[in-house]
C-alpha angles and dihedrals in degrees: 000000000000090000091055092047092052089048092054091046089056091059119099119241089257093050093052092049088050089049093050089049091052093047089047092051091048092062114107110229089207090061094054121108108286118244111232119228090246093054092045088053092049092050091047090051093048091048091049088049093050094046089049094055113014094174094057093087131067126238117263091243090059094048092045090054091046090053094045088051090054094060098043 
């Protein structure tokens, strides 16, 4: 495993990014974790809710700051 790690460390950032892309593209979508009917329905419902009222949510930056304030 050390040899592989050293080989990866010798790659440039661009080469690593290209390798990640090749690895990602090699994944078989059919082998991915299956989405249950209940989860698909939940996701569809959330998407419809967001589409119906796009201004109902808050920006990620505002949420992040709110969460950070809670832990300070």
